[in-house]
C-alpha positions in Angstrom: 212.9 18.6 26.9 212.5 21.8 25.0 210.5 24.4 26.8 209.2 27.1 24.5 207.6 30.5 25.0 206.7 33.5 22.9 210.3 34.5 23.1 211.5 31.2 21.6 212.9 28.0 23.0 214.6 28.2 26.4 216.6 25.4 28.0 216.9 22.2 25.9 218.1 18.6 26.5 221.4 17.2 27.7 223.3 17.7 24.4 221.3 20.7 23.2 222.6 23.5 25.5 224.0 26.0 23.0 227.7 26.7 23.1 227.3 30.4 23.0 226.1 30.3 26.7 229.7 29.9 27.7 230.3 29.5 31.5 226.5 29.5 32.1 226.2 26.0 30.4 226.3 24.2 33.7 223.5 26.3 35.2 221.4 25.9 32.0 222.0 22.2 32.2 220.7 22.2 35.7 217.6 24.1 34.6 217.0 21.5 31.9 217.2 18.6 34.3 215.0 20.3 36.9 212.4 21.2 34.3 212.4 17.6 33.0 211.7 16.3 36.5 208.8 18.7 36.8 207.4 17.8 33.4 207.7 14.0 33.9 210.3 13.7 31.2 213.5 12.9 33.2 213.5 9.5 31.5 215.3 11.2 28.5 218.3 11.7 30.8 218.6 7.9 31.4 222.0 6.6 30.5 220.6 4.1 28.0 220.0 3.7 24.3 217.1 1.3 24.8 213.9 3.3 23.9 211.7 0.6 25.4 213.4 1.1 28.8 212.7 4.9 28.5 209.0 4.2 27.6 208.5 1.9 30.5 210.1 4.3 33.0 207.3 5.6 35.3 207.1 9.2 36.5 204.0 10.2 38.5 204.5 13.9 39.2 206.0 13.8 42.7 208.5 16.6 41.9 205.9 18.9 40.4 203.5 18.3 43.4 206.4 19.3 45.8 207.1 22.5 43.8 203.4 23.5 43.6 202.8 23.0 47.3 205.9 24.9 48.4 205.0 27.8 46.1 201.4 27.8 47.5 202.8 28.0 51.0 205.2 30.7 50.0 202.5 32.9 48.5 199.9 32.0 51.1 196.2 32.5 50.7 196.5 36.0 49.2 199.1 38.5 47.8 198.7 42.2 48.7 200.8 45.3 48.0 201.1 47.3 51.2 202.5 50.8 51.9 203.6 51.7 55.4 201.2 54.0 57.1 198.2 52.8 55.0 196.4 51.1 57.9 193.2 49.7 56.4 192.0 48.3 59.7 192.2 51.6 61.5 191.5 54.3 58.9 191.5 57.1 61.5 195.2 56.5 62.1 196.1 56.0 58.5 198.2 58.3 56.3 196.0 59.7 53.5 199.0 59.8 51.1 200.0 56.2 51.9 196.5 55.0 51.4 196.2 56.8 48.0 199.6 55.3 46.9 198.6 51.8 48.0 195.4 52.0 46.1 197.3 53.3 43.0 199.8 50.5 43.2 197.0 47.9 43.5 195.2 49.3 40.5 198.4 49.1 38.5 198.9 45.5 39.6 195.4 44.6 38.5 196.0 46.0 35.1 199.3 44.1 34.8 198.0 40.8 36.0 200.6 41.1 38.7 199.5 38.2 40.8 199.5 35.8 37.8 203.0 36.9 36.9 204.2 36.4 40.4 202.8 32.9 40.5 204.5 32.1 37.2 207.9 33.6 38.2 207.8 32.1 41.7 207.1 28.7 40.1 210.5 29.2 38.3 212.2 30.4 41.5 210.9 27.5 43.6 211.3 24.8 40.9 214.5 25.9 39.1 216.1 28.1 41.7 215.7 31.5 40.1 213.1 33.9 38.8 213.5 37.1 36.7 211.3 40.2 36.3 212.0 43.0 33.8 210.4 46.5 34.0 210.1 48.8 31.0 208.3 52.0 30.0 205.6 51.5 27.4 205.4 54.8 25.5 202.4 53.7 23.5 200.3 53.0 26.6 202.0 55.4 28.9 202.6 52.9 31.6 205.2 50.5 33.0 205.1 46.9 31.9 206.4 44.0 33.9 207.5 40.9 32.1 208.5 37.5 33.4 211.6 35.9 31.8 212.8 32.4 31.9 215.9 32.2 34.1 217.6 30.4 31.3 217.6 33.7 29.4 219.2 35.6 32.2 223.0 36.2 31.9 224.4 38.7 34.5 228.0 39.7 34.0 229.4 39.0 37.4 232.8 40.6 38.4 235.1 38.4 40.5 235.7 41.3 42.9 232.1 42.3 43.3 230.9 42.8 46.9 228.2 40.6 48.3 225.6 43.4 48.5 226.3 44.8 45.0 224.5 44.1 41.8 226.2 43.6 38.3 226.5 46.7 36.2 225.7 44.7 33.0 222.9 42.2 32.4 222.0 40.3 29.3 218.7 38.7 28.4 219.5 36.3 25.5 217.8 33.4 23.7 218.1 31.6 20.4 215.4 32.3 17.9 213.3 29.4 16.6 214.2 27.9 13.2 211.1 29.3 11.6 212.3 32.8 12.6 215.8 32.3 11.3 217.3 32.2 7.8 218.1 28.6 6.5 221.2 27.1 8.0 221.8 30.1 10.2 221.5 30.6 14.0 220.2 33.9 15.3 220.3 35.1 18.9 218.4 38.0 20.3 220.2 39.7 23.1 218.9 42.6 25.2 221.5 44.3 27.2 221.1 46.7 30.1 224.4 48.4 31.2 225.3 51.1 33.7 227.9 53.4 32.3 229.6 56.6 33.6 228.1 59.9 32.4 228.3 63.6 33.3 226.7 64.2 36.6 222.9 64.6 36.6 220.0 64.4 39.0 217.2 61.9 38.2 213.6 63.1 38.7 213.0 60.5 41.4 216.1 61.4 43.5 217.4 64.4 45.4 221.0 63.3 44.9 223.1 63.6 41.7 224.3 60.5 39.9 227.2 59.9 37.6 225.8 56.5 36.2 223.1 56.0 33.6 221.5 52.8 32.3 221.8 52.2 28.5 219.6 49.7 26.6 220.7 47.7 23.5 218.4 45.3 21.7 219.9 43.4 18.7 219.8 40.1 16.8 223.1 38.4 16.2 224.2 35.7 13.8 226.2 33.2 15.8 229.3 31.4 14.6 229.3 27.6 15.0 232.0 27.8 17.7 230.8 31.0 19.5 232.0 30.6 23.0 230.2 33.1 25.2 227.2 35.4 25.2 229.6 38.3 25.8 231.5 37.6 22.6 228.7 38.1 20.1 230.2 40.0 17.1 228.8 43.6 16.8 229.5 43.5 13.1 226.9 40.8 12.8 224.3 42.6 14.8 221.0 43.9 13.5 219.6 46.4 15.9 215.9 46.5 16.6 213.9 49.7 16.2 210.7 51.2 17.7 208.9 54.5 17.4 211.9 56.3 19.0 214.4 54.8 16.5 217.2 52.3 16.7 217.8 50.6 20.1 221.6 50.8 20.3 222.9 52.1 23.7 219.8 54.1 24.2 220.0 56.3 27.3 217.1 55.5 29.6 217.6 58.4 32.0 217.7 56.2 35.1 220.6 55.1 37.2 219.5 51.5 37.9 219.1 48.3 35.8 215.4 47.5 35.7 215.9 43.8 36.0 215.0 42.1 39.4 216.4 38.6 39.9 214.7 36.6 42.6 216.7 33.6 43.9 214.8 31.0 45.8 217.3 30.9 48.6 219.9 33.2 50.1 222.5 33.7 47.4 224.9 36.4 48.4 228.0 34.4 47.4 226.7 32.5 44.4 224.1 35.0 43.1 221.9 32.1 41.8 219.5 30.3 44.1 218.7 26.6 44.7 215.6 24.7 43.8 213.5 22.9 46.5 214.2 19.7 44.4 218.0 19.9 44.6 218.3 18.0 47.9 215.8 15.3 47.1 216.5 14.4 43.4 218.0 11.1 44.4 214.8 10.2 46.3 212.7 11.3 43.3 214.9 9.0 41.1 214.4 6.1 43.5 210.6 6.8 43.5 210.5 6.6 39.7 212.5 3.3 39.8 210.2 1.9 42.5 207.1 2.9 40.6 208.6 1.3 37.4 209.2 -1.9 39.3 205.7 -1.7 40.9 204.1 -1.4 37.5 206.0 -4.4 36.2 205.2 -6.4 39.3 201.5 -5.5 39.1 201.5 -6.7 35.5 202.9 -10.0 36.6 200.5 -10.3 39.5 197.6 -9.4 37.2 198.6 -12.1 34.7 200.6 -14.6 36.7 202.6 -17.4 35.2 201.1 -20.9 35.0 202.9 -24.1 35.8 201.6 -27.3 34.2 202.5 -30.7 35.7 201.7 -34.2 34.5 200.4 -33.1 31.1 201.2 -31.1 27.9 199.5 -28.5 25.9 201.2 -29.4 22.6 204.3 -28.3 20.9 203.4 -24.6 20.8 203.5 -22.6 24.0 200.1 -21.2 25.0 199.2 -17.8 26.4 196.0 -17.0 28.2 193.6 -14.2 28.9 190.0 -13.9 30.0 187.9 -16.8 28.9 190.9 -19.0 27.9 190.3 -22.8 28.4 193.1 -25.3 28.9 192.7 -29.0 28.6 195.2 -30.6 30.9 194.0 -34.2 30.9 195.3 -35.8 34.1 197.7 -32.9 34.6 197.6 -30.2 37.2 197.9 -26.4 36.6 199.2 -24.1 39.3 199.2 -20.3 39.4 202.4 -18.6 40.6 201.3 -16.0 43.2 203.5 -12.9 43.1 201.3 -10.5 45.0 203.6 -10.6 48.0 206.3 -8.8 45.9 203.8 -6.2 44.9 202.9 -5.5 48.6 206.6 -5.2 49.5 207.2 -2.6 46.7 204.2 -0.6 47.8 205.6 -0.5 51.3 208.9 0.7 49.9 207.2 3.4 47.9 205.4 4.6 51.0 208.8 4.7 52.8 210.3 6.8 50.0 207.4 9.2 50.0 207.8 9.7 53.8 211.5 10.2 53.3 210.8 12.7 50.5 208.5 14.7 52.8 211.0 14.7 55.6 214.0 15.8 53.6 212.1 18.4 51.6 210.8 19.8 54.9 207.2 19.6 53.6 204.8 17.7 55.9 202.8 14.9 54.4 199.6 16.7 55.3 200.6 19.5 52.8 201.2 16.9 50.1 197.8 15.3 50.7 199.1 12.0 52.1 197.6 12.1 55.6 194.1 10.9 56.5 192.4 13.8 58.5 190.9 11.2 60.8 194.4 10.2 62.0 195.0 13.8 63.3 194.0 13.8 67.0 194.3 17.5 67.5 195.0 20.7 65.6 198.0 21.4 67.8 199.6 18.1 66.7 199.0 19.1 63.1 200.6 22.5 63.6 203.7 20.9 65.2 204.3 19.0 61.9 204.6 22.3 60.1 207.8 23.3 62.0 210.3 22.5 59.2 208.1 24.0 56.5 207.6 27.2 58.6 211.4 27.6 58.9 211.9 27.0 55.1 209.1 29.5 54.2 210.5 32.1 56.5 213.9 31.8 54.8 212.4 32.1 51.4 210.3 35.1 52.4 213.4 36.7 53.8 214.9 36.8 50.3 211.7 38.1 48.8 211.5 40.9 51.5 214.5 42.4 49.8 213.5 41.8 46.1 209.8 42.9 45.9 210.3 46.3 47.7 213.1 46.9 45.1 210.7 45.9 42.3 208.0 48.3 43.5 210.6 51.1 44.0 211.8 50.7 40.4 208.2 50.8 39.2 207.5 54.1 40.9 210.7 55.6 39.7 209.6 55.1 36.1 206.4 56.9 36.8 208.1 59.7 38.6 210.5 60.0 35.6 207.5 60.3 33.3 205.8 62.9 35.5 202.9 60.6 36.5 203.9 60.4 40.2 205.3 63.1 42.6 207.7 60.8 44.5 208.6 57.3 45.4 207.1 55.8 48.6 208.2 52.6 50.3 206.1 49.6 49.4 206.2 45.9 49.9 204.5 42.7 48.9 202.6 40.9 51.7 202.1 37.2 51.4 199.1 35.5 53.1 198.8 32.9 55.8 199.6 29.3 54.9 199.5 27.5 58.3 196.3 25.6 59.3 194.1 27.8 61.6 191.3 27.2 64.0 188.5 29.6 63.0 186.4 28.9 66.1 189.3 29.6 68.4 190.2 32.9 66.6 186.5 34.1 66.8 186.3 33.2 70.4 189.6 34.9 71.2 188.7 38.1 69.4 185.2 38.3 70.8 186.3 37.6 74.4 189.1 40.2 74.3 187.0 42.8 72.7 184.0 42.1 75.0 186.3 42.5 78.0 187.6 45.9 76.6 191.1 44.5 76.4 191.5 45.2 72.7 189.9 47.6 70.3 187.6 46.6 67.4 190.3 47.2 64.8 192.6 44.9 66.7 189.9 42.2 66.9 189.5 42.4 63.1 193.2 42.1 62.7 193.1 38.9 64.7 190.4 37.5 62.4 192.3 38.6 59.2 195.5 37.0 60.4 193.6 33.8 61.2 192.5 33.6 57.6 188.9 34.6 57.9 187.3 35.6 54.6 187.6 39.4 55.1 188.5 41.0 51.7 188.7 44.6 52.9 189.3 45.4 56.5 188.2 49.0 56.2 184.8 48.0 54.6 184.3 45.3 57.2 185.0 47.8 60.1 182.5 50.2 58.6 179.9 47.4 58.3 180.4 46.4 61.9 180.1 50.0 63.2 176.9 50.4 61.1 175.4 47.2 62.4 176.3 48.1 65.9 174.7 51.5 65.5 171.5 50.0 64.1 171.4 47.5 66.9 171.7 50.2 69.5 169.0 52.3 67.8 166.7 49.3 67.6 167.3 48.4 71.3 166.6 51.9 72.4 163.4 52.1 70.3 162.1 48.9 71.9 162.9 50.2 75.4 161.1 53.4 74.8 158.1 51.5 73.3 157.6 49.1 76.2 158.8 51.3 79.1 156.0 51.8 81.8 154.5 55.3 82.1 156.0 57.4 84.9 153.8 57.6 88.1 155.8 59.9 90.3 156.2 57.3 93.1 159.5 55.7 93.7 157.9 52.3 93.4 155.8 53.3 90.4 152.5 53.4 92.2 151.4 57.1 92.4 147.9 57.7 94.0 146.2 61.0 93.8 145.0 61.9 97.3 144.0 65.4 96.4 145.6 68.7 97.3 147.8 68.9 100.4 148.8 71.6 102.8 
């Protein structure tokens, strides 16, 4: 149950949640259980000491499939950074500065493997309930680095009187170092702390308004007492501060008035701060599925090697077992096979019922989970109607992200403005792609009909195709190609007309006859 990364182990098993996590232990315990369901290791949470029972417990990945499919629907078929005013489909109406900033942000994203990090963090958010991004300036490479942190390392200091729309002024990122990185018989914790503290009024480079708060960074390794009760109570006397090219990292002023940590809850979490996993409401169904699969495996074994009943004879004093090629001499007796396949069929039907119930309660249609035969779908409209609950859920999840990712991109630009690499901060957002099934033929027909009737412009027709999921990577390039193709087609048509046009004769009907001079 121990999940490790290059930062060290994160959330461990039922009895291994460290005591120094304090009031966060319950949350970390939830992460441990949810991760176990995703990794097919929830059998370690069974309330039994029988190892054979644990080994026989079946888990077939239903929880992870649900998480992966919901994440795929959330992100859609593509992830793109957009800047308002950078209209790629109609370049003539686009703002040149917005287009340039959008291209700059996308180049930065390519260098930072932005899409991969989003997929990883959104996997945590959808599956565990929370995801965490941390931004920091890399002085060696002169750029901003974005890191993904396990939500089990995230410890915000929440005030009881904090308003719903406010963010904590102090955030810890803490984890226990592996044994190989710690002295013998000693426990070491690395804790990175970002804290907003009052300072003399100053004006950040990215803002026109003065600020009286500044973010300070502390990065230290602490030796923990056996009965340490909270991540806030780590003893400064036992701290060993880390250093870099700028010196010791102990309340280092960063010159910014924000904490560069962006927490992404999976659901709306104004009151509780932390989000909820998509698995939370269906864990009992997942448990019942595992139990039914375990029973099905046992029943299948019995059906595959059924019991034999011998009447009217004996096989000797020792009981006999059988396998392929086994011969029994029964004399005048009769041997009967006990048929248990009916029980197997009943369990299979029960498993199908549970899978259907899982799909309904999780708001993910069976077609998304790959459990519907396409031949059974009579029409695309019927298929789209089954996506109603999923659409509502994805819209709720994207509503949360519509607040978080613009904040992340704003923080990113602020670092570059602070370093003199950008002149200002421009609004930017993360646009997720389409996830609903679409009818390509219908979209093409609609766009061509409306454009042919001069009801819509060519850029609008391309927008219809893009939103329908057509493979158009760059709308601007596609528009230029269409215009170029149209121009060539017109030139070729005109050339053919000129080549095959009849010679002018002077008569209205084209038959001019020279009758000599007149008058």
